[in-house]
C-alpha positions as CSV (number, residue, x, y, z in Angstrom):
1,M,105.5,81.3,2.1
2,S,105.6,81.9,5.9
3,A,106.8,78.9,7.8
4,L,106.2,77.8,11.4
5,T,108.5,75.9,13.8
6,L,107.2,74.1,16.9
7,V,109.9,73.6,19.7
8,N,109.3,71.4,22.7
9,P,111.4,69.9,25.4
10,L,111.4,66.6,23.3
11,R,113.6,68.8,20.8
12,I,111.0,68.5,18.0
13,S,111.6,71.1,15.6
14,K,109.9,71.0,12.2
15,P,109.5,73.8,9.7
16,Y,106.1,73.8,7.8
17,G,104.4,75.7,4.9
18,D,101.0,77.0,4.2
19,S,99.5,74.1,2.2
20,L,96.7,72.2,3.5
21,S,98.5,69.1,4.2
22,T,101.3,70.7,6.0
23,G,98.6,72.9,7.8
24,R,97.2,69.6,9.0
25,K,100.6,68.4,10.3
26,V,100.8,71.7,12.1
27,E,97.4,71.3,13.7
28,S,98.3,67.8,14.7
29,E,101.6,68.6,16.3
30,V,100.3,71.5,18.2
31,R,97.3,69.5,19.6
32,S,99.7,66.7,20.6
33,A,102.1,69.0,22.4
34,L,99.3,70.8,24.3
35,R,97.8,67.5,25.4
36,V,101.3,66.3,26.6
37,K,101.9,69.5,28.3
38,A,98.3,69.4,30.1
39,A,99.1,65.8,31.5
40,G,102.1,67.5,33.2
41,R,104.6,65.6,31.5
42,L,106.5,68.4,29.6
43,N,107.1,72.1,29.8
44,A,104.9,74.2,27.7
45,P,105.7,74.2,23.9
46,H,107.3,77.3,22.4
47,I,105.7,78.4,19.2
48,V,108.3,80.5,17.2
49,S,107.4,82.1,13.9
50,Q,106.0,84.9,11.8
51,I,102.7,83.1,11.2
52,G,100.4,83.9,8.1
53,G,96.7,84.9,8.9
54,S,95.2,81.4,8.1
55,Q,97.7,79.6,10.2
56,E,97.3,81.9,13.1
57,K,93.7,81.2,13.3
58,R,94.2,77.4,13.0
59,I,96.8,77.6,16.0
60,T,94.5,79.6,18.0
61,R,91.7,77.1,17.5
62,C,94.3,74.4,18.5
63,A,94.9,76.4,21.7
64,R,91.4,75.7,22.7
65,D,92.0,71.9,22.9
66,V,94.2,71.9,25.9
67,Q,93.0,69.4,28.7
68,E,93.7,70.7,32.2
69,P,94.1,68.5,35.2
70,S,91.3,69.3,37.5
71,D,93.4,70.3,40.4
72,Q,95.1,73.0,38.2
73,P,92.3,75.0,36.8
74,K,94.6,78.0,35.9
75,R,96.9,76.0,33.7
76,R,94.4,76.0,30.8
77,E,94.0,79.7,31.0
78,L,97.7,80.7,31.2
79,L,98.7,78.3,28.4
80,L,95.8,79.7,26.3
81,T,96.8,83.1,26.9
82,G,100.4,82.6,26.2
83,I,99.9,80.8,22.9
84,S,97.4,83.5,21.6
85,L,99.9,86.2,22.3
86,L,102.8,84.2,20.7
87,C,100.6,83.8,17.6
88,G,99.5,87.5,17.6
89,A,96.0,86.5,17.5
90,S,94.6,88.4,20.4
91,M,95.5,90.3,23.3
92,T,92.2,89.5,25.1
93,P,92.1,87.1,28.1
94,A,92.0,83.4,27.1
95,K,88.8,82.9,28.7
96,S,87.2,84.9,25.9
97,L,88.4,82.2,23.6
98,A,86.8,79.3,25.5
99,G,84.1,81.1,27.3
100,D,83.8,81.5,31.1
101,L,82.3,78.1,31.7
102,V,83.3,74.7,30.1
103,E,81.1,71.7,30.4
104,K,81.4,68.0,29.3
105,A,79.5,65.6,27.6
106,V,80.5,62.1,26.7
107,F,79.0,60.0,23.9
108,A,79.6,56.4,22.5
109,G,78.8,55.7,18.9
110,G,80.9,53.0,17.6
111,C,84.2,53.9,16.2
112,F,85.6,57.2,18.0
113,W,87.5,58.3,14.8
114,C,84.2,58.7,13.1
115,M,82.5,60.4,16.0
116,E,85.1,63.4,16.3
117,P,84.4,65.3,12.9
118,P,80.7,66.0,13.3
119,F,81.3,67.5,16.9
120,D,84.3,69.5,15.8
121,K,82.1,71.2,13.3
122,V,79.8,72.6,15.9
123,E,80.1,76.2,17.1
124,G,80.8,76.2,20.7
125,I,82.8,73.2,20.9
126,I,86.0,73.5,22.7
127,S,87.5,70.2,22.3
128,T,86.8,66.4,21.4
129,V,88.9,63.6,23.0
130,S,88.7,60.0,21.9
131,G,88.8,57.6,24.7
132,Y,87.2,54.8,26.7
133,C,84.4,54.8,29.1
134,G,82.0,52.4,30.9
135,G,84.4,49.9,32.1
136,K,86.1,49.0,35.7
137,E,89.7,48.3,34.4
138,L,92.1,51.1,35.3
139,K,94.0,52.7,32.6
140,P,92.7,50.6,29.7
141,T,94.5,50.4,26.3
142,Y,93.2,50.0,22.8
143,E,94.2,46.4,22.8
144,M,92.4,45.6,26.0
145,V,89.3,47.6,25.1
146,S,89.0,46.1,21.7
147,S,89.2,42.5,23.0
148,G,85.7,43.3,24.7
149,A,87.0,42.1,28.0
150,T,87.1,45.2,29.9
151,G,83.4,46.6,29.5
152,H,84.6,49.9,28.3
153,I,83.1,51.6,25.1
154,E,84.9,53.5,22.5
155,S,83.8,57.0,23.7
156,L,84.1,60.7,22.8
157,E,84.4,63.3,25.4
158,V,83.1,66.6,24.3
159,Q,84.0,70.0,26.2
160,Y,81.7,72.8,25.2
161,D,80.6,76.3,26.0
162,P,77.2,76.2,26.9
163,S,76.6,79.8,26.1
164,K,77.1,78.8,22.5
165,V,75.7,75.4,22.2
166,T,73.4,73.6,24.6
167,Y,73.5,69.9,25.8
168,E,70.4,69.2,24.1
169,E,71.8,70.4,20.7
170,L,74.7,68.1,21.4
171,L,72.4,65.1,21.8
172,D,70.9,66.1,18.5
173,V,74.2,66.0,16.8
174,Y,74.8,62.5,18.5
175,W,71.4,61.0,17.2
176,H,72.5,61.9,13.7
177,Q,75.7,59.9,13.6
178,I,74.5,56.4,15.0
179,N,72.4,53.6,14.4
180,P,70.5,53.2,17.8
181,T,68.7,50.0,16.7
182,Q,71.8,48.0,16.8
183,K,72.7,46.0,19.9
184,N,76.4,45.7,20.8
185,Q,77.3,47.1,17.4
186,Q,77.7,50.0,15.4
187,F,77.7,49.6,11.6
188,C,80.6,47.1,10.5
189,D,82.1,47.2,14.2
190,R,80.6,44.2,16.5
191,G,81.0,43.7,20.1
192,T,80.1,45.4,23.4
193,Q,82.8,47.8,22.9
194,Y,81.1,49.4,20.1
195,R,77.6,49.6,21.8
196,S,76.0,53.2,21.7
197,A,75.6,55.0,25.0
198,I,75.1,58.4,26.3
199,F,77.1,58.9,29.5
200,F,75.6,61.6,31.8
201,N,77.4,63.6,34.6
202,S,74.5,65.2,36.2
203,P,70.8,64.8,36.8
204,E,70.2,67.5,34.3
205,Q,72.1,65.6,31.8
206,K,70.3,62.3,32.5
207,K,66.9,63.9,32.3
208,A,67.8,65.5,28.9
209,A,69.3,62.4,27.6
210,E,66.3,60.2,28.6
211,A,63.7,62.8,27.2
212,S,65.8,62.9,23.9
213,K,65.8,59.3,23.5
214,K,62.1,59.0,24.2
215,R,61.6,61.7,21.5
216,Y,63.6,59.8,18.9
217,Q,61.8,56.7,19.7
218,Q,58.5,58.1,19.4
219,S,59.3,60.0,16.2
220,G,59.8,56.8,14.3
221,V,62.5,58.0,12.4
222,F,64.6,55.0,13.2
223,G,61.7,52.7,12.6
224,K,59.4,50.9,15.1
225,G,61.9,48.8,16.9
226,D,63.7,49.4,20.2
227,L,66.4,51.9,20.5
228,Y,69.3,50.0,22.3
229,T,71.3,53.2,23.1
230,E,72.0,53.2,26.8
231,V,71.7,56.2,29.2
232,V,74.3,55.5,31.9
233,P,76.3,57.4,34.5
234,V,79.6,58.5,33.1
235,G,82.2,57.1,35.6
236,Q,86.0,57.3,34.7
237,F,86.7,58.6,31.1
238,W,90.1,57.4,30.0
239,P,91.7,59.3,26.8
240,A,92.7,56.9,24.3
241,E,96.2,56.8,22.8
242,E,97.7,59.9,20.9
243,Y,97.6,58.1,17.7
244,H,93.8,57.8,17.7
245,Q,93.3,61.6,18.4
246,D,92.4,63.7,15.4
247,Y,92.7,60.4,13.2
248,Y,90.7,62.0,10.5
249,I,93.2,64.9,10.2
250,K,96.4,62.8,10.6
251,N,95.4,59.9,8.4
252,P,92.8,61.2,6.1
253,D,92.9,58.4,3.5
254,R,92.9,55.4,5.8
255,Y,90.1,57.3,7.9
256,Y,87.7,57.7,4.7
257,Y,88.5,54.3,3.4
258,Y,87.4,52.7,6.6
259,R,84.4,54.9,7.0
260,G,83.2,54.2,3.6
261,R,83.5,50.4,3.9
262,C,81.8,50.4,7.2
263,G,78.6,51.5,6.1
264,R,78.0,54.6,8.4
265,D,77.5,57.0,5.8
266,Q,75.1,54.8,3.9
267,Y,72.9,54.2,6.8
268,L,73.0,57.8,7.9
269,N,71.9,58.8,4.2
270,S,69.1,56.6,4.4
271,I,67.9,58.0,7.5
272,W,68.5,61.8,7.1
273,G,68.8,62.3,3.2
274,Q,72.3,63.4,3.3
275,T,75.8,62.0,3.6
276,P,78.7,63.8,5.5
277,S,80.9,64.0,2.6
278,K,84.8,64.1,2.6
279,K,84.7,67.6,1.3
280,A,82.4,68.9,4.0
281,I,84.5,67.4,6.8
282,T,87.6,68.5,5.3
283,E,86.4,72.0,5.0
284,S,85.4,72.1,8.7
285,T,89.0,71.5,9.7
286,E,90.2,74.5,7.7
287,V,90.0,78.1,8.9
288,M,88.7,80.5,6.6
289,G,90.6,83.9,6.4
């Protein structure tokens, strides 16, 4: 059994094995370390190990999730390359892992825990980040947003490679995860902070989102009533607290209990004829090899 040790300036050093459960811990900690690094609060983490084939691929995938500050565009490429080489995954430039161009899309569809897994499965997705959008309060916290007082919505920022997946395709993924006939609510979660919305960051995204909404409205798939999903400018997106990120990986039992009790899958199954099962979502977090 190969083991992997993560060492960062917080002096976190944990050995892990190759089982699925420990593999999830590895993935979670790498993602966490990279997010902290990207925020400029720590030096780059060092990954020291002889890594097995499957874990090598998992760590390489995690490397794609670095969030770079806009004023330091080279940081992401350098960190991706370093981690790739440390893992022995590839000697190719990091941009080949994430594509030459990265674009962003922001969606709100109720609980952001439940919005991450469907997008994480899509080929061409580089990262998903749970957060808050649509409000005016600076640096909102979960407690502030959940009160409904800030105007923010639980949202998901998706970074993607447009050469592998289009914005229109992401819109289709989005519509398959929500109930747009509910106003200021998604499933069991009620309040303006859970309203559904598509946040556009360009005229092209606005046009595509409005056309997509019109198409789904006219299709009648959601019934004959109005679709309350908003199409609005993105404004400022604020990443949520770290414990919310990849919640379905970090806390699978709690995640599936909540998801099952909230009625999301029951509704989606009634519309689309299939339910995103625990097995399907779990398999999407594994790397075959």
